[in-house]
KEMIKE-641956 format. One line per 3 residues: number of its first residue (from 1); for each residue y, x, z of C-alpha. Coordinates in steps of 0.05 Angstrom, whole numbers. Example, Ala and Ser with C-alpha at 12.3 -4.5 7.8 and 13.67 -1.06 7.14 Angstrom:
BEGIN
1> -90,246,156; -21,273,143
END
This chain:
BEGIN
1> 3667,2669,2696; 3742,2658,2721; 3769,2596,2759
4> 3835,2573,2778; 3838,2547,2849; 3820,2471,2846
7> 3887,2429,2862; 3901,2395,2932; 3904,2405,3007
10> 3850,2454,3003; 3894,2507,2969; 3940,2512,3033
13> 3880,2538,3075; 3833,2574,3032; 3854,2643,3011
16> 3886,2651,2941; 3818,2698,2918; 3773,2638,2938
19> 3755,2620,2870; 3767,2681,2830; 3729,2749,2816
22> 3753,2799,2862; 3790,2864,2849; 3761,2933,2858
25> 3767,2940,2934; 3791,2872,2945; 3753,2832,3001
28> 3746,2758,3013; 3766,2737,3075; 3742,2672,3098
31> 3784,2617,3136; 3747,2632,3201; 3748,2702,3211
34> 3689,2739,3232; 3709,2759,3297; 3729,2682,3316
37> 3683,2647,3371; 3698,2575,3343; 3649,2530,3356
40> 3591,2519,3312; 3524,2498,3332; 3534,2447,3388
43> 3499,2377,3409; 3546,2345,3368; 3544,2380,3301
46> 3464,2384,3308; 3455,2315,3329; 3504,2282,3281
49> 3468,2326,3225; 3397,2300,3248; 3425,2228,3243
52> 3452,2239,3177; 3380,2273,3151; 3343,2203,3176
55> 3387,2152,3140; 3404,2197,3077; 3325,2212,3067
58> 3302,2148,3077; 3363,2126,3027; 3348,2183,2978
61> 3269,2168,2984; 3284,2088,2970; 3328,2099,2906
64> 3288,2153,2876; 3227,2104,2877; 3267,2038,2856
67> 3305,2075,2800; 3271,2145,2789; 3339,2183,2801
70> 3358,2223,2861; 3423,2218,2897; 3471,2268,2927
73> 3478,2270,3002; 3519,2330,3014; 3587,2295,2991
76> 3584,2236,3034; 3552,2275,3094; 3616,2320,3089
79> 3655,2260,3095; 3618,2230,3150; 3623,2301,3194
82> 3697,2299,3178; 3706,2219,3195; 3665,2217,3258
85> 3690,2287,3282; 3756,2252,3289; 3734,2203,3337
88> 3711,2251,3391; 3753,2265,3445; 3754,2340,3429
91> 3761,2339,3347; 3703,2371,3319; 3719,2447,3290
94> 3716,2454,3213; 3651,2501,3233; 3617,2446,3266
97> 3629,2406,3201; 3593,2460,3159; 3538,2454,3203
100> 3530,2370,3199; 3526,2382,3123; 3487,2437,3116
103> 3431,2403,3166; 3442,2329,3136; 3438,2361,3066
106> 3360,2378,3075; 3356,2299,3065; 3367,2296,2992
109> 3332,2359,2972; 3264,2345,3016; 3264,2266,2992
112> 3264,2299,2919; 3206,2332,2924; 3169,2276,2964
115> 3189,2216,2922; 3179,2248,2850; 3116,2278,2864
118> 3077,2237,2924; 3068,2175,2892; 3034,2203,2831
121> 2978,2205,2888; 2984,2130,2899; 2981,2118,2824
124> 2912,2150,2819; 2889,2108,2881; 2889,2173,2924
127> 2913,2152,2987; 2945,2209,3023; 2954,2206,3099
130> 3022,2212,3134; 3016,2283,3158; 2987,2312,3096
133> 3052,2281,3066; 3096,2309,3119; 3063,2379,3114
136> 3065,2384,3036; 3142,2364,3039; 3154,2413,3102
139> 3116,2475,3081; 3153,2468,3013; 3217,2464,3044
142> 3205,2523,3086; 3182,2572,3038; 3244,2555,2987
145> 3292,2572,3057; 3251,2639,3065; 3250,2652,2992
148> 3323,2648,2981; 3349,2678,3042; 3343,2749,3016
151> 3385,2729,2955; 3437,2698,2993; 3490,2758,2992
154> 3473,2767,2914; 3490,2701,2903; 3549,2685,2943
157> 3579,2755,2954; 3564,2798,2900; 3571,2750,2846
160> 3637,2717,2878; 3685,2681,2828; 3632,2692,2778
163> 3588,2642,2788; 3623,2567,2789; 3585,2532,2843
166> 3605,2460,2824; 3571,2421,2878; 3587,2474,2935
169> 3662,2477,2908; 3665,2399,2908; 3632,2403,2983
172> 3687,2458,3002; 3746,2416,2982; 3726,2355,3025
175> 3715,2400,3086; 3777,2441,3083; 3818,2382,3058
178> 3799,2338,3118; 3833,2395,3166; 3896,2372,3139
181> 3886,2294,3118; 3867,2232,3147; 3804,2191,3164
184> 3817,2145,3103; 3752,2167,3063; 3701,2153,3123
187> 3729,2083,3127; 3715,2073,3062; 3646,2100,3072
190> 3632,2057,3120; 3654,1996,3087; 3614,2009,3025
193> 3556,2021,3073; 3562,1953,3101; 3579,1919,3031
196> 3513,1945,3005; 3473,1925,3069; 3502,1854,3073
199> 3489,1838,2995; 3413,1872,2990; 3397,1837,3056
202> 3418,1768,3030; 3375,1789,2965; 3315,1826,2993
205> 3304,1797,3054; 3331,1731,3062; 3331,1712,2985
208> 3388,1668,2986; 3388,1673,2908; 3346,1704,2856
211> 3375,1775,2824; 3321,1779,2766; 3361,1757,2715
214> 3338,1739,2646; 3355,1718,2579; 3295,1667,2576
217> 3323,1632,2636; 3396,1633,2635; 3405,1620,2557
220> 3357,1563,2558; 3330,1544,2487; 3357,1609,2452
223> 3325,1651,2508; 3267,1622,2489; 3269,1639,2413
226> 3287,1708,2434; 3229,1714,2469; 3187,1679,2411
229> 3199,1753,2377; 3178,1781,2445; 3255,1799,2459
232> 3281,1792,2531; 3338,1825,2569; 3333,1826,2643
235> 3374,1854,2696; 3358,1861,2782; 3424,1855,2803
238> 3425,1889,2871; 3468,1929,2911; 3423,1997,2911
241> 3424,1997,2832; 3495,1976,2819; 3513,2033,2871
244> 3472,2084,2830; 3503,2064,2770; 3576,2068,2794
247> 3563,2134,2816; 3526,2161,2749; 3582,2135,2708
250> 3585,2095,2644; 3566,2152,2594; 3504,2174,2624
253> 3491,2094,2648; 3502,2081,2565; 3453,2136,2546
256> 3401,2104,2591; 3411,2039,2576; 3410,2059,2495
259> 3332,2082,2514; 3317,2012,2538; 3346,1983,2485
262> 3304,2026,2438; 3244,2006,2473; 3251,1937,2487
265> 3293,1907,2429; 3258,1948,2380; 3193,1978,2390
268> 3161,1917,2432; 3181,1874,2378; 3157,1918,2321
271> 3089,1927,2356; 3083,1850,2372; 3101,1836,2296
274> 3051,1896,2268; 3004,1891,2311; 2997,1821,2320
277> 2973,1812,2249; 2918,1863,2262; 2873,1825,2309
280> 2861,1882,2367; 2883,1947,2382; 2843,2003,2421
283> 2886,2055,2455; 2860,2096,2510; 2794,2059,2506
286> 2823,1994,2518; 2819,1937,2468; 2887,1898,2463
289> 2898,1828,2429; 2974,1842,2412; 2993,1766,2395
292> 2976,1739,2457; 3005,1799,2504; 3079,1784,2535
295> 3134,1830,2525; 3120,1867,2588; 3053,1876,2576
298> 3067,1906,2511; 3118,1953,2544; 3065,1973,2592
301> 3007,1991,2546; 3044,2021,2484; 3120,2044,2499
304> 3110,2068,2569; 3062,2121,2543; 3112,2141,2488
307> 3162,2147,2542; 3117,2190,2585; 3111,2240,2525
310> 3186,2235,2515; 3203,2252,2596; 3155,2307,2593
313> 3182,2338,2531; 3252,2329,2558; 3232,2376,2620
316> 3201,2431,2573; 3266,2432,2524; 3307,2435,2591
319> 3264,2501,2612; 3268,2530,2548; 3351,2516,2543
322> 3353,2558,2613; 3304,2609,2586; 3363,2658,2592
325> 3372,2640,2666; 3294,2641,2683; 3283,2712,2649
328> 3340,2734,2679; 3337,2707,2756; 3254,2720,2757
331> 3265,2791,2777; 3317,2770,2836; 3254,2752,2870
334> 3224,2819,2871; 3296,2845,2892; 3290,2805,2954
337> 3231,2839,2979; 3278,2900,2984; 3323,2865,3028
340> 3346,2895,3094; 3367,2865,3150; 3443,2856,3175
343> 3432,2850,3254; 3487,2901,3257; 3533,2864,3212
346> 3592,2819,3232; 3579,2745,3242; 3588,2721,3171
349> 3545,2767,3145; 3482,2756,3195; 3421,2726,3162
352> 3352,2716,3197; 3312,2783,3208; 3267,2806,3148
355> 3209,2805,3200; 3223,2736,3218; 3230,2711,3145
358> 3166,2751,3124; 3132,2717,3187; 3144,2644,3167
361> 3124,2662,3093; 3065,2679,3114; 3058,2624,3168
364> 3079,2569,3110; 3026,2601,3052; 2968,2603,3109
367> 2979,2531,3130; 2983,2507,3054; 2917,2537,3052
370> 2887,2506,3112; 2909,2441,3093; 2875,2448,3019
373> 2809,2472,3058; 2809,2410,3105; 2820,2362,3045
376> 2762,2393,3015; 2714,2390,3072; 2738,2322,3087
379> 2726,2296,3016; 2650,2322,3018; 2609,2350,2967
382> 2639,2416,2976; 2611,2473,3023; 2658,2521,3072
385> 2650,2576,3011; 2679,2529,2956; 2728,2500,3004
388> 2751,2561,3021; 2756,2587,2947; 2797,2528,2928
391> 2838,2532,2985; 2857,2610,2969; 2871,2591,2902
394> 2917,2534,2915; 2961,2573,2963; 2966,2629,2913
397> 2990,2588,2861; 3039,2557,2910; 3069,2616,2931
400> 3063,2648,2864; 3105,2590,2828; 3147,2585,2888
403> 3166,2651,2890; 3187,2661,2810; 3220,2588,2811
406> 3261,2594,2866; 3315,2640,2840; 3317,2601,2778
409> 3325,2533,2814; 3386,2573,2858; 3419,2615,2792
412> 3416,2542,2755; 3446,2511,2811; 3501,2561,2820
415> 3515,2561,2740; 3514,2488,2720; 3500,2453,2782
418> 3436,2419,2748; 3367,2442,2779; 3315,2439,2724
421> 3271,2424,2777; 3224,2367,2742; 3209,2405,2680
424> 3180,2464,2732; 3144,2423,2774; 3105,2392,2709
427> 3089,2469,2686; 3065,2478,2758; 3018,2416,2759
430> 3003,2430,2690; 2978,2504,2712; 2947,2483,2778
433> 2906,2428,2743; 2874,2481,2699; 2863,2528,2737
436> 2829,2480,2792; 2785,2453,2739; 2762,2515,2713
439> 2732,2545,2781; 2698,2471,2785; 2748,2433,2825
442> 2763,2360,2791; 2761,2291,2809; 2808,2259,2869
445> 2803,2323,2903; 2823,2364,2856; 2880,2314,2837
448> 2905,2325,2908; 2903,2398,2909; 2947,2399,2845
451> 2991,2342,2870; 3005,2375,2936; 3026,2437,2902
454> 3074,2404,2854; 3099,2375,2913; 3103,2439,2955
457> 3144,2468,2889; 3185,2417,2877; 3205,2415,2946
460> 3216,2493,2952; 3259,2491,2891; 3307,2435,2908
463> 3317,2463,2980; 3327,2531,2944; 3386,2498,2904
466> 3411,2460,2959; 3411,2524,3003; 3449,2566,2958
469> 3506,2514,2959; 3505,2507,3038; 3511,2590,3033
472> 3573,2592,2994; 3606,2537,3026; 3591,2574,3090
475> 3621,2641,3054; 3681,2604,3031; 3691,2576,3111
478> 3657,2632,3146; 3602,2598,3178; 3544,2641,3209
481> 3494,2646,3153; 3432,2657,3210; 3454,2588,3240
484> 3457,2556,3174; 3387,2581,3165; 3356,2569,3228
487> 3375,2496,3238; 3356,2486,3164; 3282,2488,3189
490> 3299,2429,3241; 3333,2387,3182; 3275,2398,3145
493> 3224,2380,3195; 3256,2311,3209; 3272,2298,3134
496> 3192,2312,3116; 3181,2261,3174; 3225,2209,3154
499> 3193,2214,3073; 3119,2212,3108; 3139,2149,3140
502> 3180,2112,3080; 3128,2131,3025; 3064,2098,3058
505> 3112,2037,3087; 3141,2025,3013; 3072,2023,2989
508> 3045,1981,3038; 3103,1929,3024; 3111,1934,2951
511> 3052,1972,2928; 3056,2023,2881; 2992,1996,2835
514> 2985,1928,2823; 2928,1880,2802; 2940,1849,2731
517> 2892,1816,2688; 2836,1851,2726; 2869,1920,2721
520> 2911,1962,2773; 2975,1991,2745; 3037,2016,2759
523> 3085,1959,2794; 3142,1982,2752; 3186,1919,2762
526> 3192,1949,2836; 3175,2020,2844; 3174,2045,2776
529> 3176,2118,2798; 3172,2148,2727; 3170,2217,2744
532> 3112,2209,2787; 3072,2166,2737; 3085,2219,2681
535> 3057,2269,2732; 3006,2226,2746; 2976,2209,2672
538> 2984,2287,2668; 2942,2303,2721; 2892,2255,2716
541> 2872,2269,2645; 2865,2340,2662; 2821,2332,2726
544> 2785,2270,2706; 2772,2279,2631; 2792,2206,2619
547> 2808,2181,2553; 2894,2185,2541; 2930,2160,2491
550> 2954,2220,2461; 2978,2191,2401; 3031,2153,2442
553> 3043,2215,2480; 3053,2247,2414; 3108,2200,2387
556> 3145,2209,2450; 3150,2285,2438; 3176,2262,2365
559> 3226,2221,2398; 3253,2271,2446; 3260,2332,2394
562> 3298,2273,2349; 3347,2262,2408; 3347,2337,2426
565> 3369,2349,2351; 3429,2285,2357; 3458,2329,2413
568> 3442,2267,2458; 3420,2280,2536; 3347,2281,2523
571> 3320,2265,2593; 3373,2211,2604; 3349,2184,2541
574> 3272,2182,2558; 3281,2162,2631; 3313,2100,2591
577> 3255,2084,2550; 3211,2085,2610; 3242,2052,2667
580> 3254,1973,2665; 3308,1943,2624; 3332,1911,2689
583> 3337,1970,2726; 3383,2001,2665; 3420,1939,2659
586> 3448,1941,2722; 3461,2013,2725; 3501,1998,2661
589> 3547,1946,2696; 3556,1995,2755; 3578,2049,2709
592> 3626,2003,2665; 3662,1983,2731; 3667,2050,2750
595> 3702,2057,2689; 3749,2001,2692; 3769,2017,2766
598> 3791,2089,2744; 3836,2058,2691; 3868,2006,2734
601> 3926,2039,2763; 3990,2032,2738; 4009,2102,2749
604> 3967,2167,2736; 3974,2184,2810; 3939,2117,2828
607> 3891,2123,2773; 3866,2190,2801; 3865,2164,2866
610> 3824,2103,2856; 3775,2155,2810; 3768,2195,2876
613> 3743,2134,2917; 3674,2129,2868; 3629,2184,2901
616> 3638,2154,2965; 3636,2077,2950; 3568,2088,2914
619> 3537,2140,2960; 3559,2087,3020; 3533,2027,2979
622> 3463,2056,2956; 3460,2075,3029; 3461,2015,3059
625> 3424,1982,3010; 3367,2032,3015; 3363,2030,3086
628> 3360,1947,3081; 3303,1965,3026; 3264,1999,3079
631> 3275,1948,3126; 3254,1893,3076; 3185,1926,3062
634> 3173,1939,3139; 3180,1868,3147; 3123,1855,3095
637> 3071,1896,3143; 3024,1870,3182; 3044,1900,3246
640> 3109,1868,3248; 3072,1801,3243; 3100,1794,3162
643> 3161,1770,3195; 3202,1767,3131; 3169,1698,3129
646> 3214,1672,3183; 3279,1696,3149; 3272,1684,3072
649> 3288,1617,3043; 3288,1627,2967; 3215,1655,2973
652> 3154,1623,3012; 3109,1673,3048; 3044,1653,3064
655> 2992,1696,3115; 2920,1687,3074; 2856,1720,3081
658> 2825,1758,3024; 2749,1750,3008; 2744,1820,3045
661> 2770,1785,3105; 2840,1828,3101; 2899,1792,3113
664> 2957,1794,3066; 3021,1753,3046; 3026,1704,2991
667> 3091,1699,2954; 3105,1629,2922; 3182,1622,2897
670> 3216,1561,2908; 3232,1519,2844; 3307,1531,2851
673> 3302,1601,2863; 3255,1620,2810; 3295,1569,2758
676> 3366,1568,2724; 3402,1548,2795; 3380,1616,2832
679> 3397,1659,2772; 3460,1627,2759; 3476,1638,2836
682> 3457,1705,2826; 3503,1716,2774; 3560,1687,2809
685> 3547,1735,2881; 3540,1796,2832; 3608,1779,2802
688> 3636,1777,2876; 3606,1849,2888; 3644,1877,2828
691> 3708,1844,2860; 3689,1875,2926; 3676,1943,2895
694> 3748,1943,2867; 3787,1918,2930; 3746,1975,2971
697> 3773,2021,2905; 3842,2001,2915; 3840,2000,2991
700> 3811,2069,3001; 3864,2097,2941; 3917,2066,2980
703> 3898,2110,3036; 3883,2168,3009; 3955,2164,2974
706> 3992,2148,3043; 3954,2213,3077; 3973,2255,3030
709> 4051,2237,3019; 4045,2191,2965; 4069,2118,2953
712> 4016,2063,2966
END
């Protein structure tokens, strides 16, 4: 596949053959020659990279839990590397910026593995220790690194110009253009970070206004009339979700919202009207009186299982569509076994020695087995022989599936920029559950082992996809692969630690499970975590034999197939059916604002410049808002003395003791906050956020055009 060099400043520095296939006998020479001794891994580059890991790991986990979608950290980290590198007395080199991005990029890939699978443990009432979360993420990430290292040369050098590497190309353009451009992009990133943090601090901590907008309150009698038919539109107007919609764009935000509209304005009222005439309905062993159920209760009981079936089917469809990639890339794992060291090669071709790679692979697999062994012994009911058997089977499943799927993830990222990791993880969890129940491991211990396997595989595949992009960027610019690989482990270590802190804090502060009607259910309004809910339902059914709403799952399968036949992106639509409409509506607002901003310039050049601010504004806003969201969770904990009660003005927090003698917070919204006044004030502040976003885009575009020699 040939590709012309992208426009912009990068073309001035990159060789003319950077993006095309090489002619016979032609060689690619990177920007920084192999013989160069330019500074690369320095205290500055490693330190800044690790700081980016901390910030964006926390942000990525938070966004994934609140909205069921990951954020791409690599691009804003590359911008931050250039911006802060300019502030040094000695300006950072382009190789230092590559290392900052490479180390920092560990944040998003590890956070994805943690946030999309680990909550399934909490949803099955299995509470992991922080060190168990840390080990599952770090071991999986380490496997992803050492399994892709042997394939680096094949993907980045042997297939140069054949694989488009869309994400790596974007990162490369930013790093290379940064050598000749100003620091305007960094200023936009910091300003949007501050905007997102300030807005969500007022919302999540101070409760200065009520972000939970509803038609039932805002529309008065008309809203109540709609609700009598169980039709209610909601919006959770916070900056974190608005920024996510801005970066997703109006097309996919609209598709997600379409799924929500089907669920909330068609399926929920239909269940109410039809089921309300039937007296009681039994589903998965639970008896429901539909005529007395709220719209949210109907959605939770009947629509969410349909959406889970649709999400699972979308993951399988994604795997089928990538069948050619899967079949062609599985053999690459075996090709990697024949990898030979390049210790005598020039700097830009040196990987970690094969002996070290194999040693790390062995150590990671044994560590995984030891983790399973400790869990089985600690659970009780299993002797040493049984625990050893389960741990050996578990670690073999983990390694085998990581080994087979890692090259699939890498090639998918290199070709289409999309990693089919959700589908592969679902397959992993199903296989692990079936094998474990087959050898006698079930219940909560079996759930733990199956989900840790899923976490390890998800993280390994995410890391492999991200690292292959790092390798390609390093190949274009002239980085040392061995240094990218070695320091990646430190980035993974810190990212896994952050995830092991943030996820338990989010559970303690907001709770994945809440009690409604005497039953523990998913806290879908605050922490919906759709992928984790899907995986939790699947593994619970396989491991415990609990009755499942298979008919509703089947309806989801049918809907997913019909949506696929209609040519609509299936996973986006299915996620829309699952996620609360309050989340999807604000994401649609963000996407619509992005669309309007992109078309607000008077000239094509001005419109293009404003369009280019989108990733920076959205990434900064989400990161700032996410950090505040985590701070808000911390302020709700007992070891901070429930500090949020001293800061909140819209919600009264009272420390109370439960019947078991445990202290907790009781929330009582103020009448003005819960009523029309609080929501109307929120609507006005949300409009102010939109205006501020537009002004940021205009300001950033003006700086960009000035730096590139254009008119303001």
